[in-house]
C-alpha positions in Angstrom: 0.0 0.0 0.0 1.6 3.3 -1.1 2.3 5.8 1.7 1.4 9.4 1.1 2.6 12.3 3.2 0.0 15.1 3.5 1.5 18.5 4.3 -1.3 21.0 4.8 -1.7 23.7 7.4 -5.5 24.0 7.1 -6.7 21.3 9.4 -10.1 20.8 7.7 -8.5 20.5 4.2 -5.9 18.2 5.7 -8.6 15.9 7.2 -10.6 15.9 4.0 -7.5 15.0 1.9 -6.5 12.3 4.3 -10.1 10.8 4.2 -10.0 10.9 0.3 -6.7 9.1 0.3 -7.7 6.5 2.8 -11.0 5.8 1.0 -8.9 5.2 -2.2 -6.7 2.6 -0.4 -3.6 4.7 0.4 -1.9 4.9 3.8 -1.7 8.4 5.0 1.3 9.8 6.8 0.3 12.9 8.7 -1.3 15.2 8.0 1.6 17.4 9.0 0.7 21.0 9.6 4.2 22.6 9.5 7.5 22.2 7.6 9.3 21.0 10.7 6.7 18.3 11.4 6.9 17.2 7.7 10.6 16.9 7.9 10.4 14.7 11.0 7.8 12.5 9.3 10.0 12.2 6.3 13.0 11.2 8.4 11.0 8.6 10.4 8.8 6.9 7.8 8.9 5.5 4.3 7.1 7.9 2.0 6.1 7.0 -1.6 4.5 10.4 -2.6 3.8 13.7 -0.9 1.0 16.3 -1.2 2.4 19.7 -0.4 0.5 22.9 0.5 2.8 25.6 -0.8 2.3 28.1 2.1 2.4 26.6 5.6 1.4 29.4 7.9 3.6 31.9 6.1 6.5 29.3 5.6 7.1 28.2 2.1 7.3 24.4 1.5 10.1 24.5 -1.1 12.9 23.3 1.3 10.9 20.1 1.7 10.5 19.9 -2.1 14.3 19.9 -2.3 14.6 17.0 0.1 12.0 15.0 -1.8 13.7 15.7 -5.1 17.0 14.4 -3.6 15.3 11.2 -2.4 13.5 10.7 -5.7 10.1 10.9 -4.0 7.4 12.4 -6.3 5.1 15.2 -5.0 2.2 17.3 -6.0 1.8 21.0 -4.9 -1.8 21.7 -3.7 -2.3 25.5 -3.5 -4.5 28.4 -4.2 -1.5 30.2 -5.7 -1.1 30.4 -9.5 1.7 28.5 -11.2 3.5 31.8 -11.6 4.0 31.9 -7.8 6.0 28.7 -7.9 9.8 29.1 -8.2 11.0 28.3 -11.7 12.9 25.2 -10.6 9.7 23.6 -9.4 7.3 24.6 -12.2 7.6 21.3 -13.9 6.1 19.5 -10.9 2.4 18.7 -10.8 0.2 21.4 -9.3 -3.5 21.1 -8.2 -5.4 24.3 -7.6 -7.5 24.5 -4.4 -10.3 23.7 -4.2 -9.3 20.5 -6.0 -11.5 17.8 -7.5 -10.8 14.6 -5.6 -11.0 12.4 -8.7 -8.4 14.5 -10.5 -6.1 14.4 -7.5 -6.4 10.6 -7.3 -5.7 10.3 -11.0 -2.6 12.5 -10.7 -1.4 10.4 -7.7 -1.9 7.2 -9.7 0.0 8.6 -12.6 3.0 9.5 -10.4 3.0 6.2 -8.6 3.1 4.1 -11.8 
């Protein structure tokens, strides 16, 4: 069962995302509400994919993206920001706009895990 790290600072969105993933048969790591918590989870658990809110309470998630890239772990940005707000080095990564359609998110996850 693939393990998906959910990094989202809005608790209601985090719970909704976790429920969608669990209903689809994925194991959820988190949800983690901060960059530090996400780093700890990544250090302690096997992760197959991550879902990353871009702005975590004013802290940008890109340092975690760098760690994921180094480890070869795919991820999807989930944000209300436009693609133009993503630094150029990450613009080729998948991005889902909030509010996202669950079926589209699950399709993107499946694509990255295959």
